[in-house]
C-alpha positions as a printed Julia matrix, in Angstrom:
65×3 Matrix{Float64}:
  11.28  -28.21  -36.35
  11.88  -27.36  -39.96
  10.98  -24.07  -41.62
   8.04  -25.86  -43.22
   6.76  -26.95  -39.77
   6.98  -23.38  -38.43
   5.11  -22.06  -41.46
   2.41  -24.73  -41.05
   1.95  -23.77  -37.38
   1.79  -20.04  -38.17
  -0.81  -20.53  -40.92
  -2.95  -22.7   -38.67
  -2.8   -20.13  -35.85
  -4.1   -17.49  -38.27
  -6.85  -19.79  -39.49
  -7.87  -20.57  -35.9
  -8.07  -16.85  -35.12
 -10.22  -16.19  -38.2
 -12.53  -19.04  -37.25
 -12.96  -17.71  -33.72
 -13.72  -14.2   -35.03
 -16.25  -15.58  -37.53
 -18.25  -17.06  -34.65
 -18.8   -13.62  -33.07
 -21.5   -11.09  -33.89
 -20.28   -8.04  -35.88
 -20.08   -5.75  -32.83
 -18.12   -8.26  -30.74
 -15.91   -9.09  -33.72
 -14.92   -5.43  -34.09
 -14.18   -5.17  -30.36
 -12.08   -8.34  -30.48
 -10.0    -6.99  -33.37
  -9.03   -3.92  -31.35
  -5.55   -4.39  -29.95
  -5.64   -3.84  -26.2
  -2.92   -4.5   -23.66
  -4.16   -7.09  -21.14
  -2.21   -5.41  -18.32
  -2.87   -1.68  -18.55
  -5.7    -1.5   -21.11
  -3.76    0.7   -23.52
  -4.95    0.53  -27.11
  -2.73    0.04  -30.14
  -2.64    3.82  -30.44
  -0.83    3.89  -27.11
  -3.53    5.5   -25.03
  -5.27    4.13  -21.98
  -8.93    5.14  -21.94
  -9.11    4.88  -18.13
  -6.0     7.0   -17.48
  -6.78   10.12  -15.44
  -4.22   12.77  -16.43
  -5.43   15.29  -13.83
  -5.03   12.74  -11.01
  -1.6    11.76  -12.32
  -0.44   15.39  -12.32
  -1.81   15.9    -8.8
  -0.02   12.8    -7.49
   3.17   13.75   -9.33
   3.25   17.03   -7.38
   2.82   15.13   -4.11
  -0.92   15.61   -3.78
  -3.36   13.14   -2.29
  -5.28   10.59   -4.37
């Protein structure tokens, strides 16, 4: 592929994403724009909303779940 082909593909990927977001309601659109890891659920800010720090500390010390 040439540089022009790569650029064409990249632009069309962005346009496809914009089109998909435009089809959503405003609330869903905002949720879809939030960067979330599909594995652990961490947000772009690096925090996982479902992480239980107290449980982690307890398990780290050898406690029971």
